[in-house]
N, C-alpha and C positions, 0 to 999 in steps of 0.2 A: 504494499499499498503505500503512494506517495502522498504525504501529506503536505499541506502548505510549509515553506521553507526546505523542502527536500526535493529530490530529482534534478541534483544540478548536472547540465550537460556540458561543464567544460571539464579538459583535460587538465589537471593541477599543475603538470610541467614539473615534474619532479626531476628532470635530466636537465633541463634548463637553469634551474635554480641552486644545482651545485657548482654552477660557472657564473662568477660575476661579470664577465665579459659578456655571457649570453643575454645575461639579464640586462646589462645595459645596451645591447644592441637591440631587445625587444622594446625597451622603452623609447629608443630613437628610431625605429622603423617606423617608416610614412604609413604602413597600413595597418600600425597597432591603434587599440581602441581604450578608452579612458572613461571609468564610470565615476560621475563626480557625486561627493557628498560636502554637506554643510551642516555643522553640529549634529551629525549622525543622521540627517534627513538626507533623501537620495535625489538625486536629480532626473527628473522623468519629462519626457516630450507628450502633450497632450492635445493630439492634432488628429481627429478623425479613429480616436482611438488612443489608450495610455500605452505607453513603449518605455522600457528603460533608456534614459539619457546618454547614450553613448557619444563621447566625443572622440574626434580625430586628433592626429596631430596638427593637423593646422588649427583648429578649433583652440588647443591650449598654447600656441606658440608664444602669444603676448602675456601668459601668466607667468607672475613669479613665484614658481611652486617654492614653499619653504620646506614641504615636508615628499620625500620621495614616493612615486607610484607604488602599490604593491600588487604583484603578479598573481591575478586571480587565477589563470590557466589559458590553455589554448583551444579556441574553437576553429574548424575549418582553415586550418594553420595559422591563424591570426592571433597574435598574444591580446589578451586582456586584461586590463589593468584597474583598481581603485583608486581613488585620488581625494586626498582630503582637501578641502578649499576654504576650511573654515577661515584660515588666516588671513587668505586673500579677499582684499578690501572690494566689496561691488563688483564679485565674481560673475553674477550675470550678466551685468551691464558690460563688462569687459568681452564676456565670451560672444555677446551680440547675437544671441540665438531668437530674438522675438518673443513674443507674449505666450507664445504655446509652452515654453519652458519654466519648469518652476523647481525648487527643492520642496519634496514631501515628506511627511512621517512614512517611515516605510510599513508599519502594521496597515495604515490604509490604502499604500500602495500596493502590497500583497494581497488584499481581496479582493483588486481588481485584473491581477494578472496571470496567466497559466504557471502552473507549478513549476516548470524549467527555469523561468525568470524568477520566482521565488526563492528559488536554490540559489541562485548567484548573490540575491540580496542579502542572506543569511550567512552567507560566507564573507560578503565585503562589509557589510555592517560590522561584523563580530570583529572581524580583522582591523578596522579602522578604529574600533573602540578601543581592542587591546593595545593598540600603538599609542596612542594617545597616552593610555593610562601607564604604561611601561617605559618611560623615557630616561629612567634611573634604575641603575644595578642593585637589586634588592641584596647583593653580598657585599660591596663595597661602596654603593651609594654615587658612584662618580656615573656620568652620562654613558646610555648605549646608543648603539648606530644599528641600523636595520642593515640585514643580511639575507642572502637568499631569496631575494625577491619580495621579503616582508615575512618569512616563515621564521624567522629567527631575530632576536636583538643582541648584539654583541657588545662586550663592556672591552674597551681595549686597554684598561687600567690591570683588570684581574682577569681578563680571559674568559671571563665566565658568559654561557649560552644562555638565553631565556626564550623559551618556545610558547606560543600562545596556547592559552588553556581551554578547555571545554568542561564545564562543571556538569557532572550525571546527575538528573534529578529522575527519581521515581515517581510516576504518577499512575494511579490504581483505580481501579472500579471494584468495589467490594460488594461482594451479593450474599444474602443469605434467602434460600427459597425464592419467591417471588418479588424480594426487596432489595434494593441497593442503598448504599452507605453514601450520602453527599455532605458536603460541609460547605460554610458561607464563610468567607474571610470578611474583614472590618474594610470599610470604606464604600465604594460604589455598588458591592455585590449586596450590602443590605440595604439600601435605597431601590436596587432594582427587584429585589426579592429573587437573586440569582443564586443558583447552588451548582457547585460543581465536583468532580472527583478530589478526593484527598491527593496531597503531592509534597514531596521534601527531597532536600539533596542526600545524597548517598555519602556517609562516612567514610574515612580512610580505613581501610582494612574491613569493609561491609561488601557481601555480596548485595545483588538486587533483591533476592529473596529476602532477606535480612532486613534489609531497608524498607520494604514494603510493610513488613510486619512492623518494624518499631515505630514508623512513622503513623501508621495507623491507631497502634495502640496509643501514642505521644496525645495525638489530637483527638481522638474519640473515645480510647478506652477499650475498644473492641481488638479481640485475639482473632488473627487470621491464621488459616493454616495452608492448603494449597495455593501456591503463587503460580501464575501461569504468563509466559510473553505474550504480546499481541502485536505491538509495532512502535517505532520511534521517530521522533521530532525534533530534527534540529531547531531552537529556539532563540534567535540573537539577540536578546533584551537581557543583559548582552551578550553572552553565550554559554547556553546551556545545551545538553541533550536531555530532551524529555524520553523517559524509557516506561512506553506504555505496559499496563500488566492488568490481568485480572486476578482477584482474590477470592477465597472462600472463607467467609467468616464462620469462627466456631465457638464464639459469643455474641451477644447482640445486647448487653446493657452499654450504654453510652454514658461516658464521664467527658465532659467536653474541657478541653484544655483553654482556658477562658485567655490566654495571653495571644495565642495563635487563630483561634477560630470564636468567630461570633455565633456560629450554629453548626452543629452535626446533626443527621435525622436519616430514620431508614424512610425511603419512599417505595411505594409498591410499582410494581412494573406499568401498571394502569396510568399511574398518575404522571410517570417519567414519559410512557409513550403519548400520553396525552399533550405534552409539553413539548416534546421533541416534533412531534408532527403540528403543533402549532395549533392543536383543538382547544388550549385554554390557555389565558394569560394570569392563569395564579402561579405557576412555577416557569421561571426562567432559566434556560442551559446554555452552556455554551456555543456558541455558533460554529460552523465546520472547520472554520480556520485553526482550530485548537484541537488539538487531540482528545482533549477530554471529550467532545462532543461524540468523537468516533468510537471510542471505549464504551460511551453509554449507547451509541447504537447498535453495536455488536453485540451487547447485551443483551438489548429490546428485540433484537433479530435473533438470538441464536445462533451468531455466527464466531463466538469466541472460543 
């Protein structure tokens, strides 16, 4: 199953990344393409349909780039890069692209694009975010420099290499007979009466199954037995991998963690189906952009 933010069509170009001269040649090649970002918003063109805002070498020739391009990969023999234009004053005006071009929120853009393009968004946004937050060496504190086309930052003082990280998160639909366990965080979810599957980061030295059982126990007090894998979804806010699972509850009494959760309840399959198929507005569930939606749907349709 290809979720939103998955299905990236690019060859990530590992062979090119190993050679700094090849990376530099790709940056300067007249056919290379560059995807612009401004404060983590993505450049798009919206003329007779929304599309990613790929820029040519000619487009960016007059920009004084303060940060090196990040190699995303190769498609049809063309090198594709992400560029952070956050420190370029009036970048849209300097690009001279016209009124159909704009920077937009990545989530909003992903809701309108085909999945293969959202996979590129996930990779590019996550890497732009990581580089902006890792300018200094965590070992000695000196500045780091981008290497391997953006897949590593190196400290020239202590020779430490720092690699982009992805944080694993378990997200799980827990069921007992014809009921499932859904929770509500604080903030907008309460106002919208939205409930979703429980989720949490995997700890060091912890398996997926152990993380599922621990997170459910911590947030709801419910004990979980069997755990099965469903699918995964990259989530570039800032850089997580959502590992979707189904689990069978072996207890039903709920004790909510009041620090993390506003509410946790058991919902019947009929209630959830009514909400999923929009037959009622009493309960709101995550939309199809989120893996939580597909975990719930697979349980309703007995496809897990």
